[in-house]
KOLVO-676532 format. One record per residue (C-alpha): x, y, z; residue in one letter; residue number from 1. Coordinates in nm, 4 decimals. Layout:
c1_c2_c3_res_n
X_Y_Z_A_NUM
...
// end
This chain:
c1_c2_c3_res_n
0.0000_0.0000_0.0000_M_1
0.1438_0.3357_-0.0996_R_2
0.1980_0.6115_0.1619_P_3
-0.0757_0.8682_0.1911_R_4
-0.0325_1.2452_0.2230_T_5
-0.1232_1.3540_0.5813_P_6
-0.4041_1.6035_0.6375_A_7
-0.3038_1.9669_0.6949_S_8
-0.3344_2.0977_1.0568_P_9
-0.6059_2.3502_0.9539_R_10
-0.8455_2.0773_0.8457_T_11
-0.7551_1.8188_1.1080_A_12
-1.0259_1.9274_1.3527_G_13
-1.3053_1.9166_1.0977_L_14
-1.1872_1.5770_0.9761_L_15
-1.1942_1.4431_1.3306_A_16
-1.5599_1.5460_1.3725_V_17
-1.6597_1.3971_1.0380_L_18
-1.4687_1.0789_1.1148_L_19
-1.6594_1.0361_1.4386_G_20
-1.9890_1.0597_1.2514_L_21
-1.8804_0.8244_0.9754_L_22
-1.7085_0.5540_1.1782_L_23
-2.0187_0.3322_1.2157_P_24
-2.0667_0.3356_0.8379_F_25
-1.6977_0.2855_0.7618_L_26
-1.6869_-0.0163_0.9902_A_27
-1.9596_-0.1743_0.7808_L_28
-1.8400_-0.0799_0.4354_T_29
-1.4593_-0.0432_0.4345_T_30
-1.2328_-0.3494_0.4245_P_31
-0.9408_-0.3677_0.6671_A_32
-0.6936_-0.3418_0.3795_H_33
-0.7350_-0.2125_0.0283_A_34
-0.6812_-0.4945_-0.2211_A_35
-0.3297_-0.4861_-0.3684_P_36
-0.3099_-0.4497_-0.7463_P_37
-0.1630_-0.7959_-0.8041_G_38
-0.1059_-1.1013_-0.5866_F_39
-0.2676_-1.0820_-0.2446_R_40
-0.3160_-1.2923_0.0672_V_41
-0.6636_-1.3768_0.1912_E_42
-0.7534_-1.6207_0.4656_N_43
-0.4071_-1.7718_0.4610_G_44
-0.4054_-1.8325_0.0839_R_45
-0.2102_-1.6646_-0.1956_L_46
-0.4477_-1.5322_-0.4597_L_47
-0.3941_-1.3710_-0.7967_E_48
-0.5537_-1.0349_-0.8739_A_49
-0.8355_-1.2287_-1.0420_S_50
-0.9105_-1.4047_-0.7125_G_51
-0.7760_-1.7381_-0.8374_N_52
-0.5901_-1.9469_-0.5818_D_53
-0.2257_-1.9751_-0.6870_F_54
-0.0020_-2.2645_-0.5797_V_55
0.3652_-2.2287_-0.6684_M_56
0.5257_-2.5194_-0.8460_R_57
0.8767_-2.4407_-0.9522_G_58
1.2489_-2.4309_-0.8935_V_59
1.5300_-2.1934_-0.8006_N_60
1.7659_-2.0519_-1.0633_H_61
2.1079_-1.9077_-0.9678_A_62
2.0949_-1.6082_-1.2018_H_63
2.3422_-1.3851_-1.0208_T_64
2.6224_-1.6403_-1.0696_W_65
2.5134_-1.7470_-1.4178_Y_66
2.3838_-1.4303_-1.5795_A_67
2.4469_-1.5811_-1.9226_D_68
2.2018_-1.8644_-1.8530_R_69
1.8788_-1.6661_-1.8527_L_70
1.7570_-1.8937_-2.1312_G_71
1.7147_-2.1549_-1.8590_S_72
1.3787_-1.9972_-1.7768_L_73
1.2368_-2.1322_-2.1032_A_74
1.3693_-2.4782_-2.0169_H_75
1.2219_-2.4602_-1.6658_I_76
0.8855_-2.3656_-1.8125_K_77
0.9063_-2.6480_-2.0658_A_78
0.9391_-2.8950_-1.7765_K_79
0.6040_-2.7740_-1.6413_G_80
0.6928_-2.5140_-1.3754_A_81
0.4637_-2.2174_-1.3111_N_82
0.7123_-2.0247_-1.0932_T_83
1.0843_-1.9596_-1.0783_V_84
1.2728_-1.8178_-0.7786_R_85
1.5601_-1.6122_-0.9159_V_86
1.8791_-1.5460_-0.7181_V_87
1.9920_-1.1810_-0.7270_L_88
2.2701_-0.9910_-0.5524_S_89
2.2670_-0.6478_-0.3914_S_90
2.6354_-0.6151_-0.4761_G_91
2.7554_-0.6657_-0.1202_D_92
2.8861_-1.0194_-0.1701_R_93
2.8541_-1.0828_-0.5435_W_94
2.8190_-0.8762_-0.8606_T_95
2.5199_-0.6465_-0.8275_R_96
2.2185_-0.7112_-1.0464_N_97
2.1253_-0.3603_-1.1565_D_98
1.7886_-0.2192_-1.2557_T_99
1.8288_-0.3105_-1.6222_A_100
1.9215_-0.6672_-1.5367_D_101
1.6255_-0.7060_-1.2997_V_102
1.3940_-0.5684_-1.5685_A_103
1.5389_-0.8248_-1.8102_G_104
1.4717_-1.1084_-1.5668_V_105
1.1125_-0.9963_-1.5204_V_106
1.0647_-0.9717_-1.8966_A_107
1.1954_-1.3265_-1.9430_Q_108
0.9663_-1.4559_-1.6698_C_109
0.6699_-1.2969_-1.8429_K_110
0.7754_-1.4147_-2.1880_Q_111
0.7906_-1.7689_-2.0529_N_112
0.4650_-1.7314_-1.8579_R_113
0.6310_-1.7847_-1.5210_L_114
0.5661_-1.6081_-1.1933_I_115
0.8901_-1.4464_-1.0768_C_116
0.9961_-1.4748_-0.7126_V_117
1.3006_-1.2475_-0.6844_L_118
1.5355_-1.2835_-0.3871_E_119
1.8497_-1.1097_-0.2600_V_120
2.1097_-1.3710_-0.1638_H_121
2.3571_-1.1447_0.0179_D_122
2.1668_-1.1808_0.3483_T_123
2.2377_-1.5544_0.3665_T_124
2.3497_-1.6558_0.7167_G_125
2.3707_-1.3030_0.8591_Y_126
2.5247_-1.3043_1.2063_G_127
2.7200_-1.6198_1.1324_E_128
2.8382_-1.5928_0.7714_Q_129
3.1153_-1.3426_0.7058_S_130
3.0072_-1.0661_0.4698_G_131
2.6340_-1.1309_0.4978_A_132
2.4185_-0.8174_0.5139_V_133
2.1035_-0.7182_0.6998_T_134
1.7451_-0.7313_0.5822_L_135
1.7421_-0.3530_0.6006_S_136
2.0283_-0.3452_0.3520_R_137
1.8360_-0.5853_0.1265_A_138
1.5308_-0.3575_0.1448_A_139
1.7501_-0.0679_0.0327_D_140
1.8510_-0.2730_-0.2707_Y_141
1.4881_-0.3373_-0.3644_W_142
1.4161_0.0347_-0.3393_I_143
1.7126_0.1053_-0.5678_S_144
1.5701_-0.1185_-0.8437_V_145
1.2063_-0.0313_-0.7801_Q_146
1.1515_0.1123_-1.1266_S_147
1.2026_-0.2373_-1.2733_A_148
0.9295_-0.3782_-1.0479_L_149
0.6631_-0.1065_-1.0444_A_150
0.3473_-0.2262_-1.2167_G_151
0.4593_-0.5904_-1.2065_Q_152
0.2652_-0.6820_-0.8919_E_153
0.0667_-0.9534_-1.0716_D_154
0.3842_-1.1182_-1.2064_H_155
0.6485_-1.0602_-0.9362_V_156
0.6791_-1.1540_-0.5684_I_157
0.9588_-0.9859_-0.3694_V_158
1.1492_-1.2271_-0.1420_N_159
1.3322_-0.9693_0.0741_I_160
1.6407_-1.1714_0.1626_G_161
1.7567_-1.5323_0.1477_N_162
1.8012_-1.7166_0.4808_E_163
1.8523_-1.3881_0.6663_P_164
2.0078_-1.5302_0.9810_Y_165
2.2355_-1.8216_1.0527_G_166
2.2394_-1.9854_1.3955_N_167
2.3708_-1.6769_1.5766_T_168
2.1598_-1.3788_1.6810_G_169
1.8524_-1.5144_1.5073_Y_170
1.6142_-1.3919_1.7794_T_171
1.6385_-1.0499_1.6111_A_172
1.4665_-1.1968_1.3053_W_173
1.1169_-1.0905_1.4118_T_174
1.1898_-0.7215_1.4649_A_175
1.4205_-0.6978_1.1622_D_176
1.1676_-0.8652_0.9345_T_177
0.8876_-0.6337_1.0465_K_178
1.1092_-0.3300_0.9894_A_179
1.2141_-0.4448_0.6410_A_180
0.8518_-0.5070_0.5365_I_181
0.7500_-0.1644_0.6597_Q_182
1.0458_0.0014_0.4841_K_183
0.9285_-0.1457_0.1534_L_184
0.5671_-0.0479_0.2129_R_185
0.6692_0.3072_0.3033_N_186
0.8660_0.3214_-0.0226_A_187
0.5506_0.2355_-0.2164_G_188
0.5897_-0.1386_-0.2791_F_189
0.2499_-0.3002_-0.3345_D_190
0.3890_-0.6449_-0.4168_H_191
0.3310_-0.9596_-0.2189_T_192
0.6378_-0.9880_0.0045_I_193
0.7982_-1.3209_0.0898_M_194
1.0133_-1.3611_0.4016_V_195
1.2567_-1.6463_0.4692_D_196
1.3047_-1.8143_0.8058_A_197
1.6225_-1.7750_1.0146_P_198
1.8541_-2.0653_1.1112_N_199
1.9780_-2.0827_0.7522_W_200
1.6162_-2.0860_0.6410_G_201
1.5224_-2.3991_0.8398_Q_202
1.3761_-2.2380_1.1551_D_203
1.4842_-2.5209_1.3850_W_204
1.4359_-2.2847_1.6838_A_205
1.0816_-2.2024_1.5590_F_206
1.1414_-1.8269_1.5619_T_207
0.9432_-1.7728_1.2420_M_208
0.6764_-2.0267_1.3303_R_209
0.6053_-1.8730_1.6697_D_210
0.6203_-1.5104_1.5543_N_211
0.4646_-1.5340_1.2105_A_212
0.1296_-1.3952_1.3247_A_213
0.2849_-1.0762_1.4620_S_214
0.5011_-1.0317_1.1513_V_215
0.1983_-1.0718_0.9279_F_216
0.0057_-0.8190_1.1387_A_217
0.2922_-0.5694_1.1017_A_218
0.2430_-0.5560_0.7234_D_219
0.0016_-0.2659_0.6586_P_220
-0.1082_-0.4420_0.3384_D_221
-0.1531_-0.7837_0.5063_A_222
0.0254_-0.9282_0.2044_N_223
0.3209_-1.1282_0.3379_T_224
0.4006_-1.4938_0.2642_V_225
0.6368_-1.7033_0.4803_F_226
0.9036_-1.9288_0.3306_S_227
1.0593_-2.2307_0.5017_I_228
1.3654_-2.4070_0.3583_H_229
1.3586_-2.7809_0.4150_M_230
1.6883_-2.9654_0.4237_Y_231
1.8387_-3.1870_0.6962_G_232
1.6219_-3.0448_0.9754_V_233
1.3153_-3.1853_0.7998_F_234
1.4105_-3.5505_0.7711_D_235
1.0889_-3.7062_0.9032_T_236
0.7287_-3.6970_0.7883_A_237
0.6130_-3.5882_1.1338_A_238
0.8355_-3.2789_1.1352_E_239
0.7240_-3.1718_0.7889_I_240
0.3535_-3.2271_0.8514_S_241
0.3590_-3.0568_1.1895_D_242
0.5449_-2.7457_1.0706_Y_243
0.3342_-2.6832_0.7618_L_244
0.0124_-2.7851_0.9362_G_245
0.0579_-2.5232_1.2075_R_246
0.0685_-2.2438_0.9506_F_247
-0.2375_-2.3765_0.7705_V_248
-0.4298_-2.4064_1.0983_S_249
-0.3353_-2.0481_1.1870_A_250
-0.4410_-1.9312_0.8372_K_251
-0.0939_-1.7942_0.7689_L_252
0.0452_-1.8332_0.4143_P_253
0.3485_-2.0633_0.3874_I_254
0.5541_-2.2043_0.0991_V_255
0.8556_-2.4342_0.0883_V_256
1.0937_-2.1873_-0.0741_G_257
1.3844_-2.4321_-0.1005_E_258
1.4321_-2.8044_-0.0501_F_259
1.6331_-3.0920_-0.1894_G_260
1.6549_-3.4686_-0.1881_H_261
1.9795_-3.4724_0.0060_N_262
2.2058_-3.2311_0.1921_H_263
2.5280_-3.2129_0.3858_S_264
2.3300_-3.1473_0.7074_D_265
2.1090_-3.4544_0.6704_G_266
1.8645_-3.6357_0.4460_D_267
1.5413_-3.4385_0.3921_P_268
1.2255_-3.6395_0.3317_D_269
1.1478_-3.5036_-0.0142_E_270
0.8662_-3.7529_-0.0767_D_271
0.6738_-3.6220_0.2247_T_272
0.7467_-3.2597_0.1326_I_273
0.5928_-3.3175_-0.2092_L_274
0.2999_-3.5200_-0.0776_A_275
0.2070_-3.2887_0.2100_V_276
0.2299_-2.9704_0.0036_T_277
-0.0070_-3.1304_-0.2463_R_278
-0.2470_-3.2368_0.0292_Q_279
-0.2470_-2.8917_0.1886_L_280
-0.2423_-2.6988_-0.1386_G_281
0.0887_-2.5278_-0.0591_L_282
0.3575_-2.4101_-0.2974_G_283
0.7124_-2.5403_-0.3304_Y_284
1.0309_-2.4298_-0.5100_L_285
1.3041_-2.6901_-0.5346_G_286
1.6736_-2.6089_-0.5202_W_287
1.8007_-2.5821_-0.7894_S_288
1.8070_-2.5963_-1.1702_W_289
2.1847_-2.6237_-1.2262_S_290
2.5251_-2.4808_-1.1380_G_291
2.5645_-2.5935_-0.7770_N_292
2.9150_-2.6188_-0.6325_G_293
3.0932_-2.6467_-0.3015_G_294
3.0099_-3.0119_-0.2503_G_295
2.6343_-2.9914_-0.3168_V_296
2.6493_-3.0534_-0.6904_E_297
2.4017_-3.3371_-0.6292_Y_298
2.1310_-3.0692_-0.5973_L_299
2.1511_-2.9931_-0.9710_D_300
1.8286_-3.0906_-1.1470_M_301
1.9950_-3.0929_-1.4880_V_302
2.3598_-3.1426_-1.5778_T_303
2.5487_-2.8393_-1.7129_N_304
2.2223_-2.6476_-1.7687_F_305
2.1220_-2.9019_-2.0349_D_306
1.7445_-2.9622_-2.0119_P_307
1.7905_-3.2984_-2.1832_N_308
2.0170_-3.4262_-1.9038_Q_309
1.7865_-3.4618_-1.6052_L_310
1.9600_-3.5876_-1.2923_T_311
1.7928_-3.8235_-1.0493_G_312
1.6820_-3.5253_-0.8429_W_313
1.5518_-3.3492_-1.1534_G_314
1.3592_-3.6582_-1.2595_E_315
1.2070_-3.6821_-0.9129_R_316
1.0870_-3.3244_-0.8783_I_317
0.9701_-3.2738_-1.2349_F_318
0.8257_-3.6124_-1.3275_N_319
0.7778_-3.8008_-1.0008_G_320
0.4707_-3.8468_-0.7799_A_321
0.3317_-3.5077_-0.6636_D_322
0.6000_-3.3426_-0.8760_G_323
0.5824_-3.0374_-1.0964_I_324
0.4517_-3.2015_-1.4141_A_325
0.1684_-3.3700_-1.2233_A_326
0.0559_-3.0778_-1.0062_T_327
0.1532_-2.7450_-1.1663_S_328
-0.1092_-2.5057_-1.3017_E_329
-0.0115_-2.1973_-1.4978_E_330
-0.0941_-1.8599_-1.3417_A_331
-0.4303_-1.7253_-1.4555_A_332
-0.2703_-1.3894_-1.5376_V_333
-0.1267_-1.5551_-1.8468_Y_334
-0.4711_-1.6432_-1.9728_G_335
-0.4552_-2.0239_-1.9555_S_336
-0.7561_-2.2054_-2.0915_G_337
-1.0681_-2.0357_-2.2249_S_338
-1.0027_-1.6867_-2.3542_G_339
-0.6229_-1.7261_-2.3362_G_340
-0.3548_-1.7734_-2.5989_D_341
-0.4908_-2.0071_-2.8644_T_342
-0.2499_-1.9206_-3.1460_T_343
0.0104_-2.1930_-3.2057_P_344
0.3698_-2.1237_-3.3081_P_345
0.4711_-2.1454_-3.6710_T_346
0.6012_-2.4810_-3.7893_A_347
0.9732_-2.5367_-3.7254_P_348
1.2103_-2.5557_-4.0199_G_349
1.2746_-2.8907_-4.1840_A_350
1.5214_-3.0931_-3.9752_P_351
1.8584_-3.1863_-4.1179_S_352
2.0511_-3.4946_-4.0078_A_353
2.4147_-3.5334_-3.9076_S_354
2.6369_-3.7689_-3.7082_A_355
2.4389_-4.0760_-3.8207_V_356
2.5579_-4.3974_-3.6523_T_357
2.4175_-4.7476_-3.6235_S_358
2.1943_-4.6417_-3.3333_S_359
2.1715_-4.2601_-3.3261_S_360
2.1332_-3.9422_-3.5295_V_361
2.1626_-3.5709_-3.4523_T_362
1.8814_-3.3513_-3.5892_L_363
1.8904_-2.9709_-3.6320_T_364
1.6040_-2.7462_-3.7447_W_365
1.5076_-2.3826_-3.7837_G_366
1.3356_-2.2123_-3.4888_A_367
0.9602_-2.1617_-3.4836_A_368
0.8045_-1.8197_-3.4134_I_369
0.5375_-1.7409_-3.1519_D_370
0.4058_-1.4093_-3.0208_A_371
0.4524_-1.5182_-2.6587_N_372
0.7614_-1.7308_-2.7062_G_373
0.8346_-2.0920_-2.8008_V_374
0.9038_-2.3043_-2.4914_T_375
0.9925_-2.6388_-2.6453_G_376
1.0075_-2.8800_-2.9386_Y_377
0.8869_-3.2387_-2.9754_D_378
1.0860_-3.4604_-3.2126_V_379
0.8683_-3.7427_-3.3477_V_380
0.9481_-4.0609_-3.5364_R_381
0.7017_-4.1516_-3.8110_I_382
0.6388_-4.5151_-3.9022_A_383
0.3402_-4.6595_-4.0845_G_384
0.1525_-4.3308_-4.0545_G_385
0.1851_-4.3264_-3.6761_A_386
0.3954_-4.0823_-3.4704_E_387
0.5857_-4.1360_-3.1473_S_388
0.7701_-3.8641_-2.9554_T_389
1.1362_-3.9594_-2.9133_V_390
1.2925_-3.6379_-2.7750_V_391
1.1600_-3.3224_-2.6088_T_392
1.3951_-3.0254_-2.5980_T_393
1.3986_-2.6483_-2.5512_A_394
1.6641_-2.5987_-2.8197_G_395
1.6769_-2.6491_-3.1948_T_396
1.8981_-2.9555_-3.1997_T_397
1.8624_-3.3015_-3.0478_A_398
2.0245_-3.6423_-3.0630_T_399
1.7963_-3.9422_-3.1033_V_400
1.9401_-4.2667_-2.9651_T_401
1.8305_-4.6300_-2.9497_G_402
1.7746_-4.6668_-3.3238_L_403
1.7865_-5.0006_-3.5045_T_404
2.0968_-5.0453_-3.7248_P_405
2.0715_-5.0548_-4.1029_A_406
1.7160_-4.9218_-4.0932_T_407
1.5389_-4.6244_-4.2498_S_408
1.3934_-4.3794_-3.9939_H_409
1.1735_-4.0737_-4.0605_T_410
1.1579_-3.7760_-3.8232_F_411
0.9747_-3.4436_-3.7924_A_412
0.9445_-3.1678_-3.5308_V_413
0.6614_-2.9803_-3.3570_Y_414
0.6952_-2.6541_-3.1607_A_415
0.5055_-2.5732_-2.8384_R_416
0.4336_-2.2427_-2.6674_D_417
0.3785_-2.1667_-2.2984_A_418
0.0007_-2.2030_-2.3285_A_419
0.0418_-2.5567_-2.4592_G_420
-0.0422_-2.4764_-2.8217_N_421
0.1319_-2.7073_-3.0680_R_422
0.2443_-2.6026_-3.4139_S_423
0.1882_-2.7764_-3.7436_Q_424
0.4394_-3.0533_-3.8103_R_425
0.7630_-2.9600_-3.9831_S_426
0.8732_-3.1190_-4.3057_A_427
1.0254_-3.4630_-4.2561_T_428
1.3749_-3.6003_-4.2910_V_429
1.4599_-3.9660_-4.3532_T_430
1.7903_-4.1216_-4.2520_V_431
1.9281_-4.4735_-4.2722_T_432
2.1396_-4.5917_-3.9830_T_433
2.4638_-4.7726_-4.0522_S_434
2.5209_-5.1413_-3.9898_S_435
2.6272_-5.2352_-3.6403_G_436
2.6938_-5.5315_-3.4203_G_437
2.4464_-5.6977_-3.1896_T_438
2.2073_-5.4398_-3.0475_T_439
2.1215_-5.4584_-2.6807_R_440
1.7940_-5.3294_-2.5455_A_441
1.9496_-5.1077_-2.2786_C_442
2.2422_-4.8732_-2.2379_E_443
2.3842_-4.7549_-1.9065_I_444
2.5671_-4.4349_-1.8326_G_445
2.7571_-4.4362_-1.5019_Y_446
2.9465_-4.1394_-1.3634_R_447
3.0835_-4.0066_-1.0360_V_448
2.9456_-3.6558_-0.9757_T_449
3.1412_-3.5756_-0.6585_G_450
3.4000_-3.7283_-0.4268_E_451
3.5251_-3.6667_-0.0752_W_452
3.7468_-3.8622_0.1666_P_453
3.5632_-4.1846_0.2447_G_454
3.2700_-4.1270_0.0125_G_455
3.1311_-4.0162_-0.3220_F_456
2.8143_-3.9409_-0.5144_Q_457
2.7213_-4.1199_-0.8341_G_458
2.4601_-4.1111_-1.1071_E_459
2.3301_-4.3928_-1.3257_V_460
2.1318_-4.3230_-1.6436_T_461
1.9262_-4.6124_-1.7793_V_462
1.8418_-4.5799_-2.1490_R_463
1.5842_-4.7995_-2.3178_N_464
1.7345_-4.8770_-2.6579_T_465
1.4722_-5.1393_-2.7392_G_466
1.1610_-5.1010_-2.9470_G_467
0.9024_-5.1153_-2.6662_S_468
0.8487_-4.9524_-2.3290_A_469
0.9916_-5.0955_-2.0073_V_470
0.7393_-5.0982_-1.7238_N_471
0.9097_-5.1832_-1.3969_G_472
1.2724_-5.2849_-1.3811_W_473
1.5552_-5.4241_-1.1725_T_474
1.9056_-5.3046_-1.2469_L_475
2.2098_-5.5020_-1.1294_R_476
2.5822_-5.4354_-1.1219_W_477
2.8908_-5.5239_-0.9216_T_478
3.1277_-5.2665_-0.7774_F_479
3.4952_-5.3426_-0.8543_P_480
3.6119_-5.2209_-0.5094_A_481
3.4637_-5.1783_-0.1610_D_482
3.1992_-4.9160_-0.2485_Q_483
2.8804_-4.9355_-0.0381_R_484
2.5638_-4.7443_-0.1219_I_485
2.4369_-4.5343_0.1698_T_486
2.1424_-4.3546_0.0098_H_487
1.9656_-4.3600_-0.3265_M_488
1.6949_-4.1647_-0.5060_W_489
1.5156_-4.2970_-0.8149_G_490
1.5227_-4.6570_-0.6955_G_491
1.5461_-4.8871_-0.3933_T_492
1.8853_-5.0577_-0.3577_P_493
1.9954_-5.3755_-0.1869_T_494
2.3601_-5.4712_-0.1671_Q_495
2.5337_-5.7957_-0.0813_S_496
2.9067_-5.7570_-0.0788_G_497
2.9928_-5.5814_-0.4031_S_498
2.6739_-5.6927_-0.5815_A_499
2.4046_-5.4233_-0.6138_V_500
2.0409_-5.4710_-0.7115_S_501
1.8129_-5.1683_-0.7647_V_502
1.4342_-5.1859_-0.8024_V_503
1.2733_-4.8903_-0.9780_S_504
1.0833_-4.6235_-0.7853_A_505
0.7238_-4.5524_-0.8869_S_506
0.8305_-4.2418_-1.0786_Y_507
1.1151_-4.4124_-1.2698_T_508
0.9449_-4.7459_-1.3379_A_509
0.8302_-4.6621_-1.6908_S_510
1.0962_-4.6083_-1.9590_I_511
0.9522_-4.5491_-2.3070_P_512
1.1306_-4.6747_-2.6157_A_513
1.4292_-4.4438_-2.6768_S_514
1.3663_-4.2860_-2.3353_G_515
1.5773_-4.2808_-2.0223_S_516
1.5595_-4.2342_-1.6463_V_517
1.8286_-4.1394_-1.3984_S_518
1.8974_-4.2414_-1.0419_L_519
2.1482_-4.0960_-0.8027_G_520
2.3176_-4.2234_-0.4922_F_521
2.5743_-4.1539_-0.2264_T_522
2.8191_-4.4252_-0.1199_A_523
3.1123_-4.4924_0.1088_S_524
3.4571_-4.6139_0.0044_R_525
3.7960_-4.6609_0.1653_T_526
4.0295_-4.6581_-0.1322_G_527
4.0118_-4.6346_-0.5101_A_528
3.6786_-4.5692_-0.6778_N_529
3.6646_-4.7510_-1.0144_P_530
3.3276_-4.7706_-1.1860_G_531
3.1332_-5.0878_-1.2670_P_532
3.1943_-5.2313_-1.6131_T_533
2.8816_-5.4449_-1.6592_A_534
2.5097_-5.3911_-1.5951_F_535
2.1941_-5.5927_-1.6525_S_536
1.8338_-5.4732_-1.6754_L_537
1.5623_-5.7265_-1.5948_N_538
1.8213_-5.9983_-1.6463_G_539
1.9422_-5.8798_-1.9902_A_540
2.2929_-5.7439_-2.0371_D_541
2.3195_-5.3728_-2.1226_C_542
2.5805_-5.1856_-2.3203_S_543
2.7822_-4.9298_-2.1249_V_544
2.8132_-4.5764_-2.2612_A_545
// end
């Protein structure tokens, strides 16, 4: 709510008399808070300006460290997200994201029909982390870039500062958060404001939980949302259900602003986080798309920002039970459904083929055009008049694998926009694969994604190179050394000596022809860490990539 001009002293007396006469009528006809122009909170729920309930389903993107990767927003949207939380810097700890850059981020969010949650990361661990800044300092940054945000209240939510206290001095969180909210309101911010919990975002001391009501009441616009980060502190279903349930019972808006499938401080229960947020109708934003370092590379959802290389964690959050693809609904402000964007993109250019082998081909095509932006392409194989999608990508090139040797294959491409409209089919291209040896129905990619003394993290990609879908699988291999799996996502492992057997999880059980799934794991070791050299899927030997 914007500041109002105070009455002049000469008219104050008359206004007081009139106010006394009008109070009974005002009490009946005036709401407690004027409705904000965009997102707003009512009865503990986040609503769009239209009054539609909005439930965030998305991920975090580390923009301030990877400013050249803004195209990732299109890839995130193509995976089904309706929201992206974008990391920015006030310039105190990292390179400052200036007004022009913030405006560019907002424009990309809108072009890709995503709601933008913008956060300042320089506050992370204040009081414990060297160089971290205060919430007041973060509020000053928002005021400095306000021109990029004005009028964007129905597309942008302002997350004042990331994890604004560590485990030292966090009792000041309540007063500092109230003051930062009020500083933004006094500066004219009408946006929904999001506030992170202290204790590195995990609120293990319950400072945010126990003071949320007073913080919410301190917002003159009553338009504040609380954000809890769920990592090792939230490793049981009871803890997750109790924490979120208390906010819902108190009719206070809460989202899970960050969470992962694993962390250095413990093993969060991601399945319960996803299930309970669905049951309670609460939003979540997983950490994070790509680019993690410092020993938490396992939190990458895709490898090297490549949307076609989903990790085990990425597969879980995007395509698993209660994940983004199954539960996300696009914001109504973008006109989904009736009355929205119904114009499909133009057809992509005819694909050309290169790097043809006995089992794969690389296809490249000209980009399609759409008024609101193309978010993805579907590559289809055509046989006997029927089509089957073999690759989905956000770019204009893709490699199709699992092809039969010495066989003619015909491909074409469709474009999709953010509203789900699909273009006309491109022209086709026909290629003939070269002769090859015996073709196996599966191919395994095994790699170590991180190592530390006494342990490591690995990833296994299972590719179906056969001609029909796999529904339910058991993968087996033998470690060459003394590696022992300690935790796995994407499957359920058992290990006897060096022999490992993995049964698929519900969300990785189905592998379409030419498709793949990934699983990740952490393991212990005492010496060398050589990789397995042989794998079998449902009893059949696989080739190793």
